[in-house]
N, C-alpha and C positions, 0 to 999 in steps of 0.2 A: 352537767353536762349540758343543760337549757342554756349556758352562759354562752355557750358556742353557738346551737341549733336556734339558739334566738333572734339570727337574721336568717333564718332558713322559711321559708313558706308553705314547707311540706310539713312543719313538725313544731312547731312554734307554741308557746304558753300567750305569746303576742304578737299573732300572727296579721290583726290588722292594726295593731301601731304605727307610730311614723318612725324612723330612722332613726331619727333625733333621739324617741323613746326607748326604741332598741336598745340604743348605743347607750342610753346610759343604766338603763337593768342588765346590759353585759357587764359594764363595767363595774356596777355593785358586786355582781354576783360572781366576777371572778375577783375581785378585791376580797370579798367572801373568801373563797377557794386560796386563794394566796396563803391567806391567812393561818387557813385552819390546817393546810399543806405546811408553811412554816409552826406551827404549834406541836404538831407528829412531829417533824422531822427532829425540832427543840427537844420535847420529849423523851425521844427515844437516843439522842446524841446524847443530854443528861443521865438518861441510867445507865447507856454507856459506862460515862464516863464514871461514875457512881460506883459503881459491881466493879470498875476496873477491866472491862471488856473491849476487847480492838474496834476499830470503825474500820468501816466500808473492806469487808473482807470478802463480801456475798457478792454475785451479780447485782440480786436484789438493792441491797445498796451502795452499790458503784452507779448501776442505774439511776438509782434512788435519789444522790447528791447530785448529777448529771440533769435530772427532770429540776429537779431544784433551784438550778442555778440557770436552767434554759426556759423556765417560767417566769425569773425576773427577769432576766434581758427583755423576753417577748412582751414581759408588760409595759416595760420601755419603751418599744414599740406602737403597743396601743397609745401610750401618752404624748409620741411625735404626732398620733392622729389628730390629737385637741393643739399641737403647735405644730405644725408644718412648718415652719418658719427654721425649725431647729435640726428640720431632716436632710441636712445634706443636699439641697436640690434636690432631695427626690421631688415626683410630686405624685400629691395626696392622692391619686386612682389608684398610682402603681405603689403607694406606698398600703393603700387598702389590701389589695393583691400580696402584698408579699407577709403581710402582717395575718390574714387568712390562711395563707400556704405556711408559714411558719410556726403558727397556733396548731393546723395542724398534727404538723410533727411535735409539738409540744404533749399533745393530748396522745399522740400515738406511743410516744416516752412514757407515760403514767401509765397508761396501757401497760406495756412492757415490764416497768416497776411492779405493777398489781400480782400481773400474772407470775411475774421471776420470786414476788413472797407467798405463792403459793406454795412454791417447793421448801420451802424452811421446816424445821421440825417441828414447831409447832402446829402449825396449819396440818400439815400432813400427816398429825398422830389426831389431831381435832376434827377434819373436815375428812372425812373418804369417801371409797366409793364413786356412785355414778352424783351425789354431790359436789365431790372433788372436780369431778369433770366438767359439771352445767355451772360451778365458780369461772372456770376456766375460759370455755366457750364464751360464754357471757360478754365479759370485757372486747375481747376479739370482734365480737356481734359488735357489741356497742362501736368499737374502734373504727369498723367498715362503714358503719353506719354514718357516721361523724365523718370519714375522710369523705365519703362519695355526697353527701349534701352539700358539703363544703367545696369540694370541686367542681359541683353543678352549680353552683353559686357563683365564681370565680373564674370558671373557664369563658371562653366567648362559646355560644350558641349556634348551631347550624340552622340556617332556616330554611 
């Protein structure tokens, strides 16, 4: 999450860093997050493959694969910011807005996938009662906070 909020003046560990430094850390954090997501996806896919279980049969599985594909496309949009001449004539300032907005959608998809996973048989057998509700509310709250901060940073401000 810090990879997204790194540009926010309200809640960043690097609030006083230059934009170039923030972009570098954003890139590092995002590559790490994508690597972990792909690793988790690969482990689950291999486990199902080895045990003969069907793939992508739940809402969690379907949103999960959609999220993986979307974040990979989103990452390509981030790379275009380093090479704006490859961006099909889109101005860099617009590319940054599109990337930030699309990143918010990607984060929202990830939150939805996480929450849908909380309805799995395993999760509901291990986490019950108030703890389940806390686990369900926290990602939604984080999604709201991230969306608010990203939108406040890219939408025009009234003077």
